[in-house]
N, C-alpha and C positions, 0 to 999 in steps of 0.2 A: 090697717086691715089689722083684725085683734089674730093672733096666732091659733091655730090648734094644736091640738095635742100628737097630733101626726107629725108634727116639724118637729117634737124632739122626740130624744128616746126614750122610752122610760121610767120611771126611778124601781121600779121591780125586777130586782135583781134574776127574778127566772123567765125573765123575756127576753128571749138573748135574736142575734139577728138572724133573718132568715134564710136558710141555706143559699148556696148557688144552684141553681136549676144544672139536672145533669150533662145535658150537652155540651158546658160552660168548663168543665175538668177534661176536655179533651180536646179546647181549643190550640194547647202545643203540643209538639212531638214529644215523644219521650228523649230522658238524656241520656246517651249513650259514649262512655271513653272513645278519641279517636282511633282509628284503626291506624296498623303499621304503618302501612302503603299510605295512608295520608299523609302522615308524617312524613315520610317520605318524599312526597309533593312537596310536603310545605318546606323544609327546610334541606334537604341530604342534595336536591337534583338544583335547586339556585346554586346550592353553596358549589356546586361541583360546576355550572356553568360560569360564576365569581371565578373560580379555579383556574380553569382555563382559560379565561378574558384576560388574567394577571400574567398568567403563565407565559400568553402570546407576546404580551406588555414587555415581560423582563425579557424574554427572545429577543426583538426586533433591538431594547435599548442594548441588550447582550451585541449585538452587531450592529449598530449606531456608535458603538461606542471603543470599536474592538481596536484605533490608536489607541485609547488610554488604559485599554487589557496591557497589550504585549509590553508600554511602556513602565506597567506596577509588574508584569513578573519581569524584563530585562533587570529591574529593580534587587525582584525577589532574588533572582538566578545571583547574584552580587553580595546576597547577604551572609553576614558570621554564624548563621544558624543555619543548619545544617539541612533540618527537615525543609524549611521556609527555601532555602535554597535545591532542596532537587525536585521541591513542591514544583518552583516557579519551572527546572528547568522540562520536567515532565509537562505542565500545562502550558509554555514556549515550543515545544514540539507539534503538540495538539494543536495549536495557532497556526501556523505555519504548514501543516499538511489539510486543515480547514481554508485558511484564506487560497491556500492551491485550488483548491474544489469551484472556490467562487468565478474562476476562470474572466471576466471579463471585469469584474467588479471587486478582482483581486485588488490588491496594496502592494503589489512584490514584494512581500514582507521577506520573502529570500532574499531576497538583494538587498537585505537592508543592513549597514553594518552594524549597526549597534547592538542587536540581535547577535550576528557573527560575531562578533565582539564579546558580547558577555559569554556566549556557550564556544568560543574558542579559547578563551582563559581558563573555566573554568576544564573544560577537556584538558589542560596543560594544566591545571594545577592536580587536575587527579591521577594523570599520565605519571606525573614525577615523583607524586606520594610514595614513598619506600614500603616496602613489606606490604605490599595492597592485600586486602583482605578479598574472600570471593566474592563481597556486597561491592566492592569498591572496582571488582572488573567489569564485573556485571555494569558497574553505572557510565563507567568509562566505554563499554561497548555498545550502551545506548547512545552514550553521547559522540559516540564515530558517526551513529547512522542518523545523530540528529544532523549533524554539520555536513552528510549527505545531501540534505536538502536543503543545502545554501547555494547562494550565486555569487556572493560576496568574496571570487575567486582572490585575488590579493590578500583576504584574510587567513577563510579556510585550508585554501592549496599549500604554503609555507610547515601551516600546522602536522596536515596530513602524511606530509613529506618526510618528516625531519620523523617521525612514526614509524618511517619503512626500516630505518636503522635496521640493519642487520642485528645491531647491541642490544634491539628491542624484543621484546618475548611474542613469542610463533602468532598466535590467538592478536597481540597490540598493530601486527605487519597485515596480519590476512582483513580484521575490520577497520584498516585505514585502507585499503588495496578495493574495500569495496563500497567506504565510501567516496574515495576517487571516479572510483567509476560510474556512481551514480552520477555526481556532476559532471561528469563528461558525457553521457549518457543523455543529462535534459538541455545541456548545450547543447552535442551535435541537432536533437531535437528541434533543437530551437533554431536551428540554421546559421550558430555561430560560436562551431565548434571553438576549442582550447587550443591557442597556439603557444603552447607551454615546452622549448628546447629541453627546459632542465629536468621535468616530468619523466619527458621520453626517454632520458638519457638513462634517470631515475627506473622507468618500466625496465627495456630494454636490461639493463645488469640484473632486477627480478630474475628476469626469463633465462637468464643462465640458473640461477638457483638451483638443487640437486634435488627437491623438495617440490613434487609437482604441482601439489596447489598453487606456490606461486607465479609457476610458468605458465596454468593454465589460465589462470587469476590476470598475466601481464598483458598475454595472448589479447582476451579479452580488452582489454581496457586499450591497449594500444589500437587497436581496431577503429575505436571511436574516435584518436586526436587521429589528425594531419600527416605528411610531409611523409621524405623521402626515405628518412633514419626507419620510421615506425614500420614502412610499408618490407622494405629489406629485413627485417627482424621479422615479419609476421611470416616473409618468404620461406626461410628458413627453420622456422618453428613447423613447418607443415610436415617437417621431417622427423619432427619427436617425438619419445619412444612413447608418449603418453597420449593419449588416445586424444581425453579432451582438449588438453593441450591444442595438438595439432586442427582436432577441427575449429577450435576457436579460431586458428589465425586461417583456414579455410572459407568460416561465415567472414568474419573481416572482410577479408581480401573479398571474395565474392558482393560485397558491399560497395566496392569501388568498381566491379565490372570485372575482375576477374575472374578466369579461368582456372587460374595454378591449383586452385583445391580442390578441382571434380574429383583426382582420383581418391581422397580424403572420404569426400560422399561418398562413393561410390564405394567404399571400405566397412564404411557405417552402415552400411543400408547391405553389403554381405553379412556382414556380422549378424546384426538384425534377424536375421532368415532361422542362426540357429536357436534364438531367445522365444521364449514360447510367449514374452508379453501379456499373459491372461491373470487381469489381476484380482481373480480368485482363486488364484496356484498361490499369491502373498501372503505366506506364515508371519514371517520375522521382521523384524526393524532393517535388518543387512539387507532380505527382500525384497522389500519397501522402498529401502534408498536406491536400489538398483535398478527396480521397474523404472524407477520418479528418472535418474537418469537415461535411464536410455531411452526411455518414451522423450523427455527431453531433448534427448541430442537428434534423433530420427526429426521432431518437429521441426525444429530447426533448421537442420539440411534438410529438410523439402521447401520449408520459405527459401533458404537460400539459391536451393536448384532454382526454382519458379522465376526468383530475380534476374538469372542468369540465362534461362530461355532464349533467350536473342540474341544470346554470343555464344552458344553452345556449338561444335560441328555435327558433321550427322555421326560424327564416328562415337564424339561424346553423348553426342542424345540416346544412339545405342545402345550404349554402354550402360548406364543410367536409367535406359527402359529395362535390360536386361536385370539388373540388381534391385528395381524398385518392384518387379512386376509382381513374383512372390510374397512381398512383403503384401501388398495389394489383397491377394488371393488368402492368403493364411493367416496373419497375425494374431493374435487375439484380443489385444486392446481396439475396441470398437473406432476409437478417434483416429490413432493409427490408422487401422486400417481402411478410412473412408476418407482421409489426408493425400493414405497414399492410390486411390484409385482415379480421385482428381488430378493428381502431379500426372499421372499414366497415361488422361486424356488430354491431360493438355501437352505434352511432352511427344504425343500421339500423333496430334492435330498438328505442332507446327513441323514436324516430318513427314506429313503427307504432301502430297504435289500436286500444286498451285493447279485448280480449275483450269480448262484450257475456254 
């Protein structure tokens, strides 16, 4: 076949390619820069999703490796580096709290002797530091509370009892008593109260101190320990001049079903009638503390009387009702007023004659 001149381009430079039809110029959409929203959808949203997935993975991985964590933290507590040591102690206390919250899945780290030994060793080291500064005193207070979270009684209690010695500073003794109360309270809640005659002796001695804070803390803790010696001293403390001490003794005895402290409850109720108990009137820190203590005393007294309802004589019930009714009608604190009204209804129902 002979090629025609149309098969090749013309040699004439003047002859150019024919222009595209007008419609072809608009076959593709115009190019525009991506919007900010499109970029967010394309990059940021997937990044957030990936971050969440990684976070969940790490969380469950940390929970799964909790045993490794506490062992590492125990090692940190024993470090010679003070920053590592105290960071480990803080994290270990947090691990103890988290483990307790797990309930049935808990590893019972509170009873772990390695943890208890590490923290008591650090406590003893800090306690015996001569000339402790303010920071070290705060560290010792923190460690006292950490020991109070532990259930390895044979490791923790001897150290705390040693801190009760009268040669120790007031704050050291006070914090040690709080820690012992934490340990004893948890043991009582678990149905395994502490049988520690030596501890009872220490607390009885403290209940004779002139400082009322030691007497009322001793009364509270004695109420968590079984034994005739503890009950006898609590009965004696019903007549203590410090209101908080006598009330703690009455509450402890009520827990055992004893009505010996009923007169103490009546006195608390009658004294409260002269209190406004209106939180809106609180203006200073001292007033706030007084309001808190008064409300706490009333709340605990209501609960104790409620526990004793089946043990009360008609005379005791009538006397308590006369003391509680003014609180139920006039207390400025709404919670106290409601609690008082409910207790009045319960006591009235108990005293009502049985239907024939």
